[in-house]
Each structure stands twice: as C-alpha cells, then as structure tokens.
ROKOLNU-765671 format. One record per residue (C-alpha): residue in three letters; z negated, y negated, x negated. Coordinates in pm, whole numbers, plus 50000, padded with zeros to 5 digits. Example, Ala and Ser with C-alpha at 12.3 -4.5 7.8 and 13.67 -1.06 7.14 Angstrom:
! residues 2
Ala492205045048770;Ser492865010648633;
***
This chain:
! residues 83
Met286580259380171;Gly285480263080532;Arg284660294580719;Arg287980294380912;Asp289940290880587;Glu288060319880428;Ile288770341880731;Lys292460332380725;Gln292640340180353;Val291160375080408;Leu293520381380701;Arg296550370380495;Ser295590393880213;Leu295180422780461;Asp298600415280611;Lys300160412180266;Asn298900447080169;Asn299960462780500;Pro302450440780693;Gly302010441881068;Cys298610458881063;Leu296930429581240;Asp299520424681514;Asn298000448881766;Leu294300443981694;Asp292030428981957;Asp288990406381911;Tyr286540435381883;Glu288530452481607;Ile289000419981411;Asn285270412581425;Asn284490447481287;Ile286560444280967;Glu284010445780683;Glu285400415580493;Ile285380394580809;Lys281830405480902;Ala280550392380569;Ile282070357880628;Arg281450351380995;Asn277620356280997;Ile276470342881338;Trp279980335381463;Arg282400356981660;Ile286210355481664;Val287780353082011;Asn291370349782139;Phe292870363781818;Arg296670363481788;Val299170366181504;Lys302100341881501;Arg305280353981329;Asp308670337881261;Asn311050356381492;Asp313940331681480;Thr316880352081611;His320490340481635;Phe322770356681893;Phe326510358581824;Ala329480358982062;Asp330200395781996;Gly326740405282126;Ser325150411381787;Glu322050393681668;Asn320550383381337;Asn316820378081289;Ile316730350981021;Gly312950347481052;Asp312380382680915;Asn309100384281111;Arg307330364480839;Leu303690356180901;Lys303320319981014;Ser299670317181114;Phe296650332181284;Ile295350317381606;Phe291690322781693;Lys288500305181796;Leu285070308681643;Val282230308881894;Leu278520311981837;Asp277400348281884;Ile273990345182049;
***
C-alpha cells in the first residue's frame, strides 16, 4: 500500500468516527494530525479538499431532496516534498 493510500485510509477512519470533521480543515491542520504525521515523514499535504456526494433533486413545488446524503466520495490532495 502506498503512502497516499495509507493517508486516505486514516482520513476515512477519522471521518467515519466523526462525520464532517475534516470538511473545514486546512492544509496546516491536516498535516498536524498525529496519525498523518507518522505516515507522511518528509512529505507535506497541500491543496486538501473533501469531496462529498451532494446530489440534490429539485421538485416543481419548490422542495428538494438530497439523495446523495453528503456521503464521502474522496479526498483530494497533493503530496510535496517538505524541504
């Protein structure tokens, strides 16, 4: 398993325990999570975003139904060398 996959696995477990906790974190806060620090070694996470399924249907009466239920789809980030 690669480094990116290990990071994604840790992030998924954190989101599973506390849904939505990662949505508002920036790069600095993500890099300072203890489990992530142990994995990333000389690398740094940049441009971190959480992608969720927000598929919403709008009806003629003005109501809406979110059929995506804000499920976690993926994490988007880059690993750069921290010199």
